[in-house]
N, C-alpha and C positions, 0 to 999 in steps of 0.2 A: 552651229550651222556650217562652219568651216570643216569640222570633222566629217559631217555627213556629205558635204560637197566632195571632198577629196575621196572619201570611201566610195561614193557613187561613180567617180571618175575611174577609180581602179577596178570597180566591178564591171564596168562597160569596156574598159581598155586596160587589161592586165599589163603591168609594167609601165604604166603612165608615170611620168615624173611630175610631181606636184610642187608648185612654187607659190609662196605667199608673198605678195607685195605689201609691205607694211613699214612701220618705224621700229626703232630699236627697243622701245619700251613695251611693245606688244608681248603679252604672255601667251604662249601657244602650247602650254602643257596639256590642254584638253584635246589636242589633235593627235589621233593615233596614226601610226605609220610614218614612213620617212617623208619629210617635208623640207624642201629648200626654202630659204627666205632671203629676200632682197630688202634690206633696210635702207630707207631713204627718208629725208625730212618730209613731214606732212604739214601743210598749212590747213588747219581745221576750219578756217573760214573760207577756204577755197578747195573743198574736199575733192570734187570731181576733176578740177584742173590738176591737183596733186596726183590723183590717180592716173590721169592721162600721161603726165610726165614720168611717173613710175613705170607705166606700161612701156613707154618708149625706151626707157633705160634698160628694161628687161629685154626688149626686142634687139636693141643695139648690141647687147653682149651675148645673145643666143646664137648658137652655131647652126640652128635650123637643120639638125640631123633628123628631125621629125617635125610634123606640123605643130603649131602653137595655138592654143585656144585660151582666150581671155574671158574670164567668167566673174560675175558678181558672186558674193558669198552666199546669197540666198537662192541658189540654184541647185537642182539635182539633175543628173544625167539619167534619163529613163532607158536609153538604149545606146548603141554604138554609133559613133560618127564616122567610122572607118570608110563606109561607102562614099561619104562626102569628100574625104581626103583624097580619094582616088580620082576625083574630077580635076579638070584642067582650069584652075583659077588661082588668083593670088590672095585676095581678101574676101572673106564671106561676111556679109552683114545681114541682120534680121530686120525685116521691114514690116510695117503695119499700116493700116489706113489712118493716117494722121497728116494733116496739111503742114503743121509746124514742126513736128518731130517724128518723121516716118521711120527713122532708124533708131532702134533701141540699143543703147550702149552696153547692156548687160552681158552680151555675148558677141565676141568677134572671133572669127576663124581665120588664122593666118597660115596659108599653105606653105610648104617648103620647096616648091618647084623653082621659084625665083626670089630668093631671100632679099636681094637688094631692092627689088621692086616693092616688096612689102615694107622694108625700112623707109623707102622714099615716101610711100603713101602715108605712113604713120608720122614721119617728120612733118609732112605738109599738114596733116590733121592737127597736130599739136600747135603748129604755127598759126593756123586759122583760128584755133581756140584762143590762143594768146592775143592775137591781133583784133579779133572781132567780138569776143564774148567774155573775156576775162574781167573787163572793167565795167560791165553793164549789169551786174547782179547775177550773172550766170556762172561765176567761177565755182560756187558751192554746189549748185545743182543745175542740171539740164544743159549746161553749155557744151558738154561733150556730144550730146545728141544733135544740137544745132550745128556744131562743127563737123560732125560725121555727115549730116545732110549736105552741107556745102562741099565736103570732100568728094562725095559720090558724084555730084554734078547732074542729078536728075530731079525733076519735080516728083512729088509723091505719086501722082497718077500715072507716071511713066514707069514705075517700078513693078506694077501689078503683073504685067505679062512678060517680064524679062527674067531670064535666068542668069546670063552673064553679060556684062556691059563693060567695055573698055574705056577708061577715062584716064588721060595723061599717062598712057602706057601700062596702067594697072588693070588687070582683069578682075572685076568685082562680081561676086556671086551673090544674088539676092535670094535670101532664105526666108520663107514666110514665118512670122512669129507664131502662127497657129500650130506649127510643128516644132520649130527649132528654138522657140523662146516663149513658151505658152504660160500664161498666168491664169489659173483657174479663178472662178468666183470665190470670194471669201466666205465659203460655206463648206462644212464637212461633206455635205451631200455632193459637192462638185468633184470630190476625189475618190468616192467609194468604189467606182468601177476600175480604178487603177490607171485610167487614162492611157490605154495601151497604144493609141495611135500618136502619142506625143513623144518626141525624143529628148527634149530639154524642157524642164519645168522651172519656172521662175516665180518664186514665192515672195514677190515684192510687196512692200507696204505691210498692211495688216495681215496679209496672207502668210506671213512668216509662221504663224501659229499652226499652219497646216503641214509644214515641212516634216516635222518629226513623226506625226501620225502616218503620213504617206510612206516615209522610210520604213517604219516598223511593220506596216501592213504589206508592202509590195517589194521593197528592195532588200531589207535586212535578211529575209529568208534566203535570198539568192547568195548572200555573202558567206553564209555558214554551211559547212558540210555535215554538221552533226545531224543524227537521224531525226531529232525533234524540231529542226528548224522550220520545216514545211508546216508542221502542226502549229508551231508558235505563230507563223505568219497567218494561217487561217484563223487562229484565235484573234489576232490583231485586226484582221479584216472584219470579223464579226463584231468586235468591240467598236470599230470605226463606224460600221453601219448603224449600230444601235445609238452611238453618240450623235450621228447625223440625224436620225429620227428624233431624238430628244431635243436637239438644237432647233430643228424645224418646228416642233411643237411649241417650244418656248418662244420662238419668234412669232408664231401665230397668236399665242396667248398674250403676248406683249403688244400686239397691234390692236388699237381701238377699233371696235366695230363701226362701220359707216353710220354717220348720223348721231354717234354718241360722243360725249365729251372725252 
C-alpha cells in the first residue's frame, strides 16, 4: 500500500518528496523510488497518538519550502492537489456529516504560506489529544479525530457551508471528504468507472482490497510510457468490470430469498 501511495503521489505531483513516518524496525524494501524516513518510537497500544506525535516531529523539522500533506497509508491520489496549494489558507481538513467525528484524520493539508501558524496549530492539536483523549481509550484509535474536531472550533453542522474559517489565528480550509478523502463502498462495482470526480481515494477498513485493482486499472497505465501501457490498463479495466459482475452475482446468490430459511 505504501508503494502505491507514494507512486500515486509522484504521478500527480512530479518531484514530490515522500517521507515515511515509522519506527526503526520497519522494512521498506518493497517501496520503489526514493523515500525519506523518520524513525520514532511507536507505542502500539496508542497507535494514533504515536502517529500524531510523529507528525508533529516531522512538521517541526520541515523547512516548508513546499506544502506538506499528511496521508494514511491506504490512500491513492487520483489527481493533482496543486490548485488547492495555490489558495490562501494554513491547514486543510476533510470534513463529513458526523456529529462526533466530523474531521477525518487520514488527510491533512499543511500549506507553506505561514509555517509557524501551522506548527502552532499542530502543537495545540497534539496537546488537546494528550490532555483530553489519551487516557480514555482513544489513544489507539479515533482520538486524533476527536482532537482535530476540538482544534477546529466548529460544530459539525457549521462546517457544511464554510470554505475558510479562522480560529486562533489559523486559517482552516474545509475540504469535503466526498472529493478530497473519498471512501468507496466495499464493492468492486463501486470503482469500475474510475471515480473521475474524486481527487483523493481512501481505501480504509475492508476497502483495502480495492486499492490494487484500482491502481492497475486506472493509475498504473499513466505511470508508464511504454507503448503497451494503455492496452494493459484497458485489459485491467475489463478484468475489473468482469470481477465486479461476478462478485455481484455471488452476493445475490448468497442472499437467501425472502421468506426462505
